[in-house]
C-alpha positions in Angstrom: -7.2 -32.3 -7.7 -5.7 -29.5 -9.3 -8.1 -27.2 -8.4 -7.3 -28.3 -4.5 -3.6 -27.8 -5.1 -4.3 -24.1 -6.5 -6.2 -23.1 -3.8 -3.7 -24.5 -1.3 -1.1 -22.8 -3.1 -3.1 -19.1 -2.6 -3.5 -20.0 0.7 0.4 -20.2 1.6 0.6 -17.1 3.1 -2.5 -17.0 4.8 -0.7 -20.2 6.5 2.1 -18.6 7.4 0.5 -15.6 9.0 -1.4 -17.9 10.9 1.8 -19.4 11.7 3.6 -16.6 12.8 0.5 -15.4 15.1 1.0 -19.0 16.9 4.9 -18.7 17.4 4.7 -15.5 18.8 1.9 -16.1 21.2 4.0 -19.1 22.1 7.4 -16.8 22.6 5.6 -14.1 24.6 3.8 -16.2 27.0 7.5 -17.8 27.5 9.3 -15.0 27.6 7.4 -11.6 28.7 4.1 -13.7 29.9 1.8 -11.5 27.8 -1.2 -12.9 25.7 -0.3 -11.7 21.9 -3.3 -13.5 20.6 -5.6 -11.3 23.0 -8.4 -9.3 21.2 -7.1 -6.1 21.9 -3.8 -6.5 20.6 -5.0 -8.4 17.4 -7.4 -5.4 16.9 -4.7 -3.2 17.7 -2.6 -4.8 14.8 -5.7 -4.2 12.7 -5.5 -0.2 13.6 -2.1 0.1 13.0 -1.8 -1.3 10.0 -5.3 0.0 8.1 -3.6 2.9 6.4 -0.8 0.8 5.3 -3.5 -1.6 3.6 -5.3 1.3 2.0 -1.9 2.6 0.5 -1.4 -1.1 -0.4 -4.4 -1.1 -2.7 -2.8 1.8 -4.7 0.2 0.3 -4.8 -1.2 -3.0 -6.0 -3.0 -1.6 -8.9 0.2 0.3 -10.2 2.3 -2.9 -9.3 -0.3 -4.9 -11.3 0.1 -2.4 -14.2 3.4 -3.0 -14.5 5.0 -0.1 -12.7 6.5 0.7 -9.3 6.6 3.7 -7.0 9.2 4.8 -4.8 7.9 8.0 -4.2 4.4 6.9 -2.3 5.8 7.5 1.1 7.0 11.1 0.5 3.5 12.1 -1.5 1.6 11.0 1.4 3.5 12.9 3.7 3.3 15.9 1.4 -0.6 15.5 1.6 -0.4 15.2 5.0 1.0 18.8 5.9 -1.0 20.1 2.9 -4.2 18.9 4.8 -3.1 19.9 8.3 -2.0 23.2 6.9 -5.5 23.9 5.1 -7.6 22.6 7.9 -5.8 24.7 10.7 -6.1 27.6 8.5 -9.5 27.5 7.6 -10.3 27.1 11.4 -8.1 29.7 12.5 -10.1 32.3 10.0 -13.4 31.2 12.0 -14.8 28.1 9.4 -16.9 25.5 11.8 -14.5 22.3 12.9 -16.4 20.0 10.3 -16.1 22.2 7.0 -12.9 22.7 7.6 -12.2 18.7 7.5 -14.1 18.0 4.7 -12.4 20.8 2.0 -9.1 19.8 3.9 -9.7 16.1 3.0 -11.3 16.4 -0.4 -7.7 19.2 -1.3 -5.8 16.3 0.3 -7.3 13.5 -2.0 -6.9 15.8 -5.1 -3.5 16.8 -4.6 -2.6 12.8 -4.0 -4.5 12.1 -7.1 -2.8 14.7 -8.9 1.0 13.9 -7.6 0.2 10.4 -8.5 -1.0 11.2 -11.9 1.9 13.4 -12.5 4.1 10.0 -12.4 2.2 8.3 -14.7 2.5 11.1 -17.4 5.8 11.1 -16.8 6.0 7.1 -17.2 4.1 7.2 -20.2 6.2 9.9 -21.8 9.2 8.3 -21.5 8.2 4.8 -21.8 10.6 3.4 -19.5 10.2 1.6 -16.1 9.2 4.4 -13.4 12.2 3.6 -11.1 13.9 6.4 -11.7 11.3 8.8 -12.4 9.6 7.5 -9.2 12.9 8.4 -7.3 13.3 11.5 -8.7 9.8 12.6 -7.3 10.6 11.2 -4.4 13.5 13.7 -4.0 11.1 16.5 -5.3 8.2 15.6 -2.6 10.7 15.6 0.1 11.8 18.7 -0.2 8.2 20.0 -1.0 7.3 19.2 2.4 9.7 20.7 4.3 9.2 23.9 2.3 5.5 23.6 3.5 6.5 23.9 6.8 9.1 26.8 6.5 12.0 24.7 6.1 11.7 23.2 9.7 10.6 20.0 10.9 6.9 20.8 12.5 4.2 19.0 14.2 0.7 20.2 13.7 -1.9 19.2 16.4 -5.5 20.3 17.0 -7.0 19.3 13.9 -10.8 18.7 12.9 -12.3 16.0 15.2 -13.4 14.7 11.2 -10.1 12.9 11.1 -10.2 11.1 13.9 -14.0 9.8 13.0 -12.7 8.6 10.2 -9.4 6.7 11.2 -8.9 7.0 15.3 -12.4 6.8 16.5 -13.1 3.6 19.0 -15.7 1.0 18.6 -16.0 -1.2 21.6 -15.7 -5.0 20.9 -15.5 -6.8 24.4 -12.2 -6.1 25.5 -10.7 -4.4 22.8 -11.1 -1.2 20.7 -11.9 -1.1 16.8 -10.6 1.6 15.2 -13.0 3.2 12.3 -9.9 3.5 10.3 -10.2 -1.0 9.8 -13.8 -0.1 8.6 -12.6 2.3 6.2 -9.7 -0.2 5.2 -12.2 -2.6 4.5 -14.4 -0.7 2.5 -11.4 0.5 0.1 -10.3 -3.0 -0.4 -13.6 -4.2 -1.2 -13.8 -1.0 -3.9 -10.4 -2.3 -5.2 -11.4 -5.6 -5.4 -14.4 -4.9 -7.6 -12.4 -2.3 -9.8 -10.0 -5.1 -10.7 -12.2 -7.9 -10.8 -15.6 -7.1 -12.0 -14.9 -3.7 -14.4 -13.0 -3.8 -18.0 -10.7 -1.2 -16.5 -9.5 -3.8 -14.1 -9.0 -6.4 -16.7 -6.8 -3.6 -18.6 -4.8 -3.2 -15.6 -3.9 -6.8 -15.6 -3.4 -6.9 -19.6 -1.3 -3.9 -19.1 1.0 -5.6 -17.1 1.1 -8.9 -18.5 1.0 -7.7 -22.3 0.7 -3.5 -23.0 0.7 -4.6 -26.8 -2.6 -6.6 -26.4 -3.9 -3.8 -24.3 -3.0 -1.3 -27.6 -4.5 -4.1 -30.0 -7.7 -3.8 -28.3 -7.9 -0.5 -28.9 -7.3 0.9 -25.4 -4.6 4.2 -25.1 -1.6 2.1 -23.1 -0.4 5.9 -22.0 -4.0 7.1 -20.8 -4.3 3.8 -18.9 -0.7 4.0 -17.3 -1.7 7.5 -16.2 -5.3 6.3 -14.7 -3.7 3.8 -12.7 -1.3 6.1 -10.9 -4.5 8.4 -10.6 -6.5 5.8 -9.1 -3.2 5.1 -6.8 -3.3 8.4 -5.6 -6.8 8.4 -4.4 -6.4 5.9 -2.0 -3.0 7.3 -0.9 -5.1 10.2 -0.3 -7.6 8.3 1.8 -4.8 6.2 3.6 -3.1 9.6 4.9 -6.7 10.8 6.4 -7.0 7.3 8.3 -3.2 7.7 9.5 -4.0 11.2 10.3 -7.1 10.2 12.6 -5.3 7.5 14.2 -2.5 9.1 15.4 -4.4 12.5 15.8 -1.3 14.9 14.4 0.7 15.0 11.3 4.6 15.9 10.8 7.0 16.1 8.3 8.2 12.4 8.2 4.8 10.9 8.3 4.5 8.0 5.9 8.2 7.9 4.7 9.1 4.4 4.1 5.6 3.0 3.9 6.2 1.9 -0.2 8.9 -0.4 0.6 7.0 -1.8 3.4 3.7 -2.2 1.3 5.7 -3.2 -1.8 7.2 -5.7 -0.1 4.1 -6.9 1.6 2.7 -7.0 -2.1 5.2 -9.0 -3.2 5.2 -11.2 -0.1 1.2 -11.9 -0.8 1.8 -12.8 -4.3 1.8 -9.4 -6.3 4.2 -9.8 -9.1 6.6 -6.9 -9.5 6.2 -5.4 -13.0 2.6 -7.0 -13.4 1.5 -10.4 -14.4 -0.5 -11.8 -11.4 -1.8 -11.2 -8.0 -4.8 -10.2 -6.1 -5.9 -7.5 -3.9 -6.5 -10.4 -0.8 -2.7 -11.4 -1.5 -1.7 -7.7 -0.8 -3.8 -7.6 2.4 -2.1 -10.9 3.7 1.4 -9.7 3.0 1.0 -6.5 4.5 -0.2 -8.0 7.5 2.4 -10.3 7.9 4.7 -7.8 8.3 2.5 -6.0 10.6 2.2 -9.0 12.8 6.4 -9.4 12.6 6.5 -5.8 13.7 4.2 -5.9 16.7 5.5 -9.4 17.7 9.1 -8.0 17.8 7.7 -4.8 20.2 5.9 -7.8 22.4 9.3 -9.2 22.7 11.1 -5.9 23.6 13.3 -6.1 20.7 15.4 -3.2 19.3 13.8 -1.3 16.3 17.3 -2.2 14.4 16.1 -6.0 14.6 12.8 -4.9 13.2 15.0 -3.4 9.9 16.6 -6.3 9.8 13.3 -8.3 9.7 11.8 -6.1 7.3 14.8 -6.7 4.8 14.7 -10.0 5.1 11.1 -10.0 4.7 11.5 -7.8 1.1 14.5 -10.5 0.3 12.1 -13.3 0.6 9.3 -11.4 -1.5 11.8 -10.7 -4.1 13.2 -14.4 -4.1 9.3 -15.8 -4.2 8.5 -13.0 -7.2 11.7 -14.5 -9.1 10.5 -18.0 -8.2 6.8 -17.6 -9.4 8.1 -15.9 -12.7 10.3 -18.3 -13.6 7.1 -20.8 -12.9 5.2 -19.0 -15.1 7.6 -19.2 -18.3 8.5 -22.7 -17.4 4.5 -23.6 -17.9 4.3 -21.2 -20.6 7.3 -22.9 -22.2 5.4 -26.3 -22.0 2.3 -25.0 -23.6 4.0 -23.1 -26.5 7.4 -25.0 -26.9 9.3 -21.2 -26.6 11.0 -19.0 -23.7 8.5 -16.4 -23.2 11.6 -14.5 -22.5 13.7 -15.1 -25.4 10.7 -14.5 -27.3 10.2 -11.1 -25.6 13.7 -9.9 -26.4 13.2 -11.4 -30.2 10.1 -9.4 -30.8 11.6 -5.9 -29.0 
């Protein structure tokens, strides 16, 4: 019976997602006469949110490891501009399209890994919650993006077809088109899940978020783990931007800005705890898709973008409330077992 209750609890957000789909189906039929649950629209929702889910894989590692990253959107933007400049520069100098794409893609992922690792290095060095650290990096990367484009808002087009192949190529499925980015998303989620659930590194990520002292006592360097978590997240950030470029077909200075809030809200909504302590990769996927369905549904209903901002704010607030309630629930259960309040115990140890 307890297993059934836990399973149903894990499925709560899946039921919420299904409920939203049904609600928008009914509303769209009544108000606009359009079929929200058509295969074409469902595949479109997946295609639009594939890069967000891939970013979410990286964000989930950071959150489960006890951190956060406010610079993700600007990092992705900087990486996108860098890849575009490298790709176009190589092709303008006579290099074939596909080799130019490969070099740009590898350089972009390497840059994303390095920039994210810098956050991890400073986090490990200062030993403070990385809110201010990543906020400072956000400003740095925002400036760097515009410096790369000559201080102006630029849109870069005519990029290699390799981007489209990985992110925007359409695979016909009955009446809809499946973007290749969705396939990349599935692979990235599976890889992230495998690392978290089947490797020693993944177990250490969970331990890092819930009890870093235990990680240190097991002989693993907490500082190195924090750096490794941010660096690994950077790999997913870089891949996500490749998919995003392929889907849109161009790059501009603001491409990716703000995604960190959407993804973190989705992850928390799905049950990934801010500051570590619990959550699954599948939780994040469901949470991000809930936000994607909300946005798509409001677009179908022709609601103003400002209402979408309101809805996203409400979702973020709901995610924070849910995260707080989960933390209190875990502390209550721990108190029943140990007879002590974990929060007070932690303060005493500090």
